[in-house]
C-alpha positions as CSV (number, residue, x, y, z in Angstrom):
1,M,0.0,0.0,0.0
2,I,1.2,3.5,-0.8
3,K,2.8,5.2,2.2
4,K,0.4,8.2,2.1
5,N,-2.6,5.9,2.3
6,M,-1.0,3.7,4.9
7,N,-0.5,6.8,7.0
8,I,-4.1,7.7,6.5
9,L,-5.1,4.3,7.9
10,K,-2.7,4.6,10.8
11,N,-3.9,8.1,11.7
12,M,-7.5,7.0,11.5
13,L,-6.8,4.0,13.7
14,F,-5.1,6.2,16.2
15,M,-7.9,8.8,16.1
16,L,-10.6,6.2,16.5
17,L,-8.6,4.7,19.4
18,M,-8.4,8.1,21.1
19,I,-12.1,8.6,20.5
20,Y,-12.8,5.2,21.9
21,I,-10.7,5.9,25.0
22,M,-12.2,9.4,25.5
23,I,-15.8,8.2,25.1
24,L,-15.2,5.3,27.5
25,S,-13.6,7.6,30.0
26,I,-16.5,10.1,29.9
27,T,-19.1,7.3,29.9
28,Y,-17.4,5.5,32.8
29,Y,-17.5,8.8,34.8
30,I,-21.2,9.3,33.9
31,F,-22.1,5.7,34.7
32,K,-20.3,5.8,38.0
33,S,-21.7,9.2,38.9
34,Y,-25.2,8.0,38.1
35,A,-24.7,4.8,40.2
36,I,-23.5,6.9,43.1
37,E,-26.3,9.4,42.7
38,E,-28.8,6.6,42.8
39,N,-27.2,5.4,46.1
40,E,-27.4,8.9,47.5
41,A,-31.0,9.1,46.5
42,K,-31.7,5.8,48.3
43,L,-29.9,6.8,51.4
44,Q,-31.5,10.2,51.4
45,D,-35.0,8.6,51.1
46,L,-34.2,6.3,53.9
47,L,-33.0,9.1,56.2
48,M,-36.0,11.2,55.3
49,H,-38.2,8.2,56.3
50,N,-36.3,8.2,59.7
51,K,-36.8,11.9,60.1
52,A,-40.5,11.4,59.3
53,L,-40.6,8.8,62.1
54,H,-39.0,11.3,64.4
55,T,-41.6,13.9,63.5
56,Y,-44.4,11.4,64.0
57,V,-43.1,10.4,67.5
58,E,-42.7,14.0,68.6
59,D,-45.8,15.5,67.0
60,T,-48.3,12.6,67.1
61,L,-47.3,9.8,69.4
62,K,-45.9,11.7,72.4
63,P,-48.8,14.2,72.6
64,V,-51.2,11.2,72.9
65,I,-49.1,9.7,75.7
66,Y,-48.8,13.0,77.5
67,K,-52.6,13.5,77.2
68,L,-53.2,10.1,78.7
69,K,-50.9,11.0,81.5
70,D,-52.8,14.3,82.1
71,L,-56.1,12.3,82.2
72,G,-54.6,10.0,84.7
73,K,-54.9,6.9,82.5
74,I,-51.1,6.5,82.4
75,E,-48.9,7.2,85.3
76,K,-47.1,10.5,85.1
77,E,-43.7,8.9,85.7
78,F,-44.3,6.3,83.0
79,F,-41.5,6.0,80.3
80,D,-41.0,3.1,77.9
81,P,-38.4,3.6,75.1
82,K,-40.3,1.3,72.8
83,I,-43.0,3.9,72.3
84,L,-41.4,7.1,73.5
85,S,-37.8,7.0,72.3
86,F,-37.3,7.8,68.7
87,T,-33.7,6.7,69.0
88,Y,-34.7,3.3,70.3
89,M,-37.5,2.8,67.7
90,S,-35.3,4.0,64.8
91,R,-32.4,1.7,65.7
92,N,-34.7,-1.3,66.1
93,I,-36.5,-0.6,62.8
94,M,-33.2,-0.4,61.0
95,D,-32.1,-3.7,62.6
96,E,-35.2,-5.3,61.3
97,Y,-34.7,-3.6,57.9
98,N,-31.2,-5.0,57.7
99,K,-32.5,-8.5,58.5
100,Q,-34.9,-8.1,55.6
101,R,-31.9,-7.1,53.4
102,Q,-29.9,-10.1,54.5
103,S,-32.8,-12.5,54.0
104,N,-32.8,-11.2,50.4
105,Q,-29.0,-11.6,50.1
106,I,-28.5,-7.9,50.1
107,E,-25.6,-6.4,52.1
108,E,-26.7,-4.5,55.2
109,I,-26.6,-0.8,55.7
110,K,-24.8,0.4,58.8
111,Y,-27.0,2.8,60.7
112,K,-26.2,5.1,63.6
113,L,-28.0,7.9,65.3
114,A,-24.9,9.7,66.7
115,S,-25.0,12.2,69.5
116,N,-22.4,14.1,71.6
117,N,-24.7,13.5,74.6
118,P,-26.3,10.1,74.1
119,R,-28.1,8.0,76.7
120,N,-27.0,4.8,75.0
121,P,-23.2,4.4,74.6
122,L,-23.9,2.8,71.2
123,N,-25.0,6.3,70.0
124,R,-21.8,8.1,71.1
125,A,-20.5,10.2,68.2
126,N,-16.9,9.6,67.1
127,T,-14.6,12.5,66.3
128,Q,-15.8,12.8,62.7
129,E,-19.5,12.4,63.6
130,S,-19.1,15.0,66.3
131,E,-17.6,17.5,63.8
132,I,-20.5,16.8,61.4
133,L,-23.0,17.4,64.2
134,N,-21.4,20.7,65.2
135,N,-21.3,21.8,61.6
136,F,-25.0,21.2,61.3
137,N,-25.6,23.2,64.4
138,N,-23.5,26.1,63.1
139,S,-24.7,26.2,59.5
140,D,-27.7,25.8,57.3
141,E,-26.5,22.5,55.7
142,K,-29.1,19.8,55.5
143,K,-27.0,16.9,54.5
144,Y,-23.4,15.7,54.4
145,H,-21.9,12.7,52.5
146,Y,-18.5,11.4,51.4
147,Y,-16.9,8.3,49.8
148,F,-14.2,6.2,51.1
149,T,-12.5,2.9,50.4
150,Q,-12.0,0.2,52.9
151,E,-10.4,-3.2,52.2
152,N,-10.6,-2.5,48.5
153,R,-14.3,-1.8,48.6
154,E,-16.1,1.5,48.1
155,Y,-18.6,2.9,50.6
156,I,-20.7,6.0,50.9
157,L,-21.4,7.7,54.3
158,Y,-24.5,9.8,54.2
159,T,-25.7,11.9,57.1
160,M,-28.7,14.2,57.9
161,P,-29.5,16.1,61.1
162,V,-32.5,15.1,63.2
163,T,-35.2,17.7,63.7
164,K,-34.2,20.5,66.0
165,N,-35.2,20.2,69.6
166,V,-38.8,21.3,70.2
167,K,-40.7,21.8,73.5
168,S,-41.8,18.2,73.6
169,C,-38.2,17.0,73.3
170,M,-37.2,18.9,76.5
171,R,-39.4,16.7,78.7
172,C,-36.9,13.9,78.2
173,H,-33.7,15.9,77.3
174,G,-34.0,19.1,79.4
175,D,-33.7,19.1,83.2
176,P,-33.7,15.6,84.6
177,K,-36.1,16.8,87.4
178,D,-38.8,17.4,84.7
179,S,-38.3,13.9,83.1
180,P,-40.4,10.8,84.0
181,K,-39.0,8.8,86.9
182,D,-39.1,5.6,84.7
183,L,-36.6,7.3,82.3
184,T,-34.1,8.2,85.0
185,D,-34.5,4.8,86.5
186,I,-33.5,3.3,83.2
187,Y,-30.8,5.7,82.0
188,G,-29.8,7.7,85.0
189,D,-29.9,11.5,85.4
190,K,-26.7,12.4,83.6
191,A,-26.6,11.3,80.0
192,G,-29.0,12.8,77.4
193,F,-30.0,15.8,79.5
194,Y,-29.5,19.5,79.5
195,E,-30.0,19.9,75.8
196,K,-31.0,23.3,74.4
197,L,-34.2,24.2,72.7
198,G,-33.6,24.7,68.9
199,D,-30.3,22.6,68.9
200,I,-29.8,19.6,66.7
201,R,-29.3,16.8,69.2
202,A,-28.0,14.1,66.9
203,I,-27.3,13.1,63.3
204,L,-28.7,10.2,61.3
205,S,-25.8,8.3,59.7
206,L,-25.9,5.6,57.1
207,T,-22.9,3.8,55.6
208,M,-23.7,1.8,52.5
209,P,-21.4,-0.4,50.4
210,L,-21.4,0.6,46.7
211,N,-20.3,-2.8,45.3
212,V,-23.8,-3.9,44.2
213,E,-24.6,-0.8,42.2
214,L,-21.0,-0.4,40.9
215,N,-21.0,-4.1,39.8
216,K,-24.3,-3.4,37.9
217,M,-22.7,-0.2,36.5
218,N,-19.6,-2.1,35.4
219,D,-21.7,-4.8,33.6
220,L,-23.6,-2.1,31.7
221,F,-20.3,-0.3,31.0
222,K,-18.8,-3.5,29.6
223,I,-21.8,-3.9,27.3
224,F,-21.5,-0.3,26.2
225,A,-17.7,-0.6,25.6
226,L,-18.3,-3.7,23.5
227,L,-21.0,-2.1,21.4
228,L,-18.9,1.1,20.9
229,F,-15.9,-1.1,19.9
230,I,-18.1,-2.9,17.3
231,L,-19.4,0.4,16.0
232,L,-16.0,2.0,15.7
233,S,-14.6,-1.2,14.1
234,I,-17.3,-1.0,11.5
235,V,-16.4,2.7,10.9
236,Y,-12.8,1.7,10.5
237,I,-13.6,-1.2,8.1
238,I,-15.6,1.3,6.0
239,I,-12.7,3.7,6.0
240,Y,-10.3,0.9,5.2
241,Y,-12.4,-0.1,2.3
242,F,-12.5,3.4,0.8
243,V,-8.8,4.0,1.4
244,K,-8.1,0.6,-0.2
245,E,-10.1,1.6,-3.3
246,L,-8.3,5.0,-3.3
247,N,-5.0,3.2,-3.0
248,K,-5.8,1.1,-6.1
249,K,-6.4,4.3,-8.0
250,D,-3.3,5.9,-6.6
251,E,-1.2,2.8,-7.4
252,K,-2.4,2.9,-11.0
253,L,-1.5,6.6,-11.3
254,M,1.9,6.0,-9.6
255,D,2.5,3.0,-11.9
256,K,1.8,5.2,-14.9
257,A,4.0,8.0,-13.6
258,N,6.9,5.7,-12.4
259,K,6.9,2.7,-14.7
260,D,7.9,2.4,-18.4
261,A,4.8,1.7,-20.4
262,L,6.5,-1.0,-22.5
263,T,8.8,-2.9,-20.2
264,R,7.2,-2.2,-16.8
265,T,10.6,-1.2,-15.4
266,F,11.1,2.0,-13.6
267,N,11.4,5.0,-15.9
268,R,13.8,7.9,-16.3
269,H,11.8,10.1,-13.9
270,V,12.3,7.6,-11.1
271,F,15.9,7.1,-12.0
272,N,16.6,10.8,-11.8
273,K,15.0,11.0,-8.4
274,D,16.8,7.9,-7.0
275,M,20.1,9.3,-8.3
276,E,19.5,12.6,-6.5
277,D,18.6,10.6,-3.3
278,I,21.8,8.6,-3.3
279,I,23.9,11.7,-4.0
280,E,22.3,13.4,-0.9
281,S,22.5,10.2,1.2
282,K,25.1,10.2,4.0
283,N,25.1,6.5,4.7
284,S,28.2,4.3,4.2
285,L,26.7,1.8,1.7
286,T,28.8,1.1,-1.4
287,R,26.6,1.9,-4.4
288,Y,27.3,1.1,-8.0
289,L,25.7,2.5,-11.1
290,M,25.5,0.2,-14.1
291,I,24.4,1.3,-17.6
292,L,23.8,-1.3,-20.3
293,D,22.3,-1.3,-23.8
294,I,21.6,-3.9,-26.5
295,D,24.3,-4.3,-29.1
296,H,23.3,-3.4,-32.7
297,F,19.7,-2.8,-31.6
298,K,19.0,-0.4,-34.4
299,K,19.8,-3.1,-36.9
300,V,17.2,-5.4,-35.2
301,N,14.5,-2.7,-35.5
302,D,15.5,-2.0,-39.2
303,T,15.5,-5.7,-40.1
304,Y,12.6,-7.1,-38.1
305,G,10.5,-4.1,-37.3
306,H,9.8,-2.1,-34.1
307,S,7.2,-4.6,-32.8
308,V,9.9,-7.3,-32.7
309,G,12.3,-4.8,-31.1
310,D,9.7,-4.1,-28.4
311,T,9.3,-7.8,-27.7
312,I,13.1,-8.1,-27.3
313,L,13.1,-5.1,-24.8
314,I,10.3,-6.8,-22.8
315,E,12.0,-10.2,-22.8
316,L,15.4,-8.6,-21.8
317,C,13.8,-6.8,-18.8
318,Q,12.1,-10.0,-17.7
319,T,15.5,-11.9,-17.9
320,I,17.3,-9.2,-15.9
321,S,14.5,-9.0,-13.3
322,T,14.9,-12.7,-12.5
323,I,18.6,-12.1,-11.7
324,I,18.8,-8.9,-9.8
325,R,18.2,-8.8,-6.1
326,D,15.5,-7.1,-4.1
327,T,18.0,-4.4,-3.2
328,D,18.8,-3.7,-6.9
329,K,16.7,-1.4,-9.1
330,L,16.3,-1.6,-12.9
331,Y,15.4,1.4,-15.0
332,R,14.8,2.1,-18.7
333,I,16.5,5.4,-19.3
334,G,16.5,5.4,-23.1
335,G,15.4,3.5,-26.2
336,E,17.5,0.3,-25.6
337,E,19.5,1.8,-22.7
338,F,18.9,0.6,-19.1
339,A,20.4,1.4,-15.7
340,I,20.8,-0.6,-12.5
341,L,21.5,0.9,-9.1
342,S,23.0,-1.8,-6.8
343,I,24.8,-2.3,-3.5
344,Q,27.9,-4.5,-3.4
345,T,30.6,-5.2,-0.8
346,D,33.4,-4.5,-3.3
347,R,34.2,-3.8,-7.0
348,E,34.8,-7.5,-7.9
349,D,31.4,-8.5,-6.8
350,E,29.8,-5.9,-9.0
351,I,31.9,-7.1,-12.0
352,K,30.8,-10.7,-11.3
353,F,27.2,-9.5,-11.1
354,A,27.5,-7.6,-14.4
355,N,29.1,-10.5,-16.2
356,R,26.4,-12.8,-14.9
357,L,23.8,-10.5,-16.4
358,R,25.7,-10.4,-19.7
359,E,26.0,-14.2,-19.9
360,E,22.4,-14.8,-19.1
361,V,21.2,-12.5,-21.8
362,K,23.7,-14.0,-24.3
363,S,22.5,-17.5,-23.6
364,K,18.8,-16.7,-24.0
365,N,17.0,-17.5,-27.2
366,F,14.9,-14.4,-28.1
367,E,11.8,-14.9,-30.2
368,N,12.2,-14.2,-33.9
369,I,15.9,-13.3,-33.8
370,G,17.7,-15.8,-31.6
371,T,20.5,-14.4,-29.5
372,I,21.5,-10.9,-28.6
373,T,24.4,-9.4,-26.6
374,I,24.7,-6.4,-24.3
375,S,27.5,-4.0,-23.3
376,I,27.8,-2.8,-19.7
377,G,29.5,0.2,-18.1
378,I,30.0,0.4,-14.3
379,T,31.1,3.0,-11.8
380,Q,31.2,3.3,-8.1
381,Q,29.7,6.3,-6.3
382,Q,32.5,8.5,-4.8
383,D,32.6,11.2,-2.2
384,G,31.8,14.6,-3.8
385,D,29.9,13.0,-6.8
386,S,27.1,14.9,-8.3
387,Y,24.4,13.4,-10.5
388,K,26.3,14.5,-13.6
389,T,29.7,13.2,-12.6
390,L,28.4,9.8,-11.5
391,F,26.3,9.3,-14.6
392,E,29.0,10.5,-17.0
393,R,31.5,8.0,-15.6
394,A,29.1,5.1,-16.0
395,D,28.2,6.4,-19.5
396,K,31.9,6.6,-20.4
397,A,32.4,3.1,-19.1
398,L,29.6,1.9,-21.4
399,Y,31.2,3.8,-24.3
400,N,34.5,1.9,-23.6
401,A,32.6,-1.4,-23.6
402,K,31.2,-0.5,-27.1
403,R,34.7,0.5,-28.4
404,S,36.2,-2.7,-27.0
405,G,34.1,-4.9,-29.3
406,R,30.8,-4.9,-27.4
407,D,29.5,-7.9,-25.3
408,N,31.8,-7.0,-22.4
409,V,31.9,-5.1,-19.1
410,Q,34.0,-2.0,-18.5
411,V,34.6,-0.2,-15.1
412,I,35.7,3.3,-14.3
């Protein structure tokens, strides 16, 4: 394939690969962000449900219990956390919720109602939770979350503040003297008291593993990556097809521009270019220029006609092409005059090569006329050579071969 078209394919492959990587990177980020946002939404919904439970306990359930106390139907000192402690109810509801998750083979969500002044030591806020709680009390933030990795697994911690202390909260969290005796009998008169009206007493904290959602996201991402790969592969195949067709046209055009129409060897245009290239080349290869032509070829044309002469030129080039190596190049530079650029280790090898060509041509039986001979002139590229000096030496060597009776090799 022509170098220009090969570069087009390489560049297109590189560009499609970059597009593939870029799209996958963006898509992975979007997929992962969506999976995380879905988790956030689930946790936020769960926490809002907890806050709703807190509101229900404070605004609905407790007033009923207090009214029953005022009516004397329940003792004034009565306190049972099962119906009067939001913290107790919430923790037990979450325990039951996690049992339901486990029974359905879903990993549990770690729940904590963290406070700086809890009655139950289980609810004692750690340093981080305490900072979050203080931040909620000193700002208008309504939620806080962050992601962390533990034992090569990703988690999300999501927190929300409980409702600010209202008047009904103070019966159990204000002065212990005002609280039911049953409460102080259970928890004592130190922990959980002396809270302030309007303060946020605790935070609801959920820690959820992201592996389930991320695994689903990764499965979808792999499917997307495969489909995208197939799509871009089809695009590349289509591009390859059109470039291949373009290459065929280019090769035909280059063939016409670079090959001799009759013999299909390289023409004088290519010879001139290659000569300029080796003159400008700085490598240490030992290059030889060989010029040869057919002896008495004019007589052949005059006697047998130009069509026979053309046939001889074609057969001569076919014979030479079977002998020269891949590193050698054969050109038609005139009517019956040809040139060969070759690389040899020394002068004797080039002479042997030339004589082999001469003998092969001489031994061949050409159609209509039998045998022909060729004369060959050789020169080695030298430092300081120009196109003109190199060619003139080879041409002079050929002239010497003609003067020496033809059918021989001369070197200058």
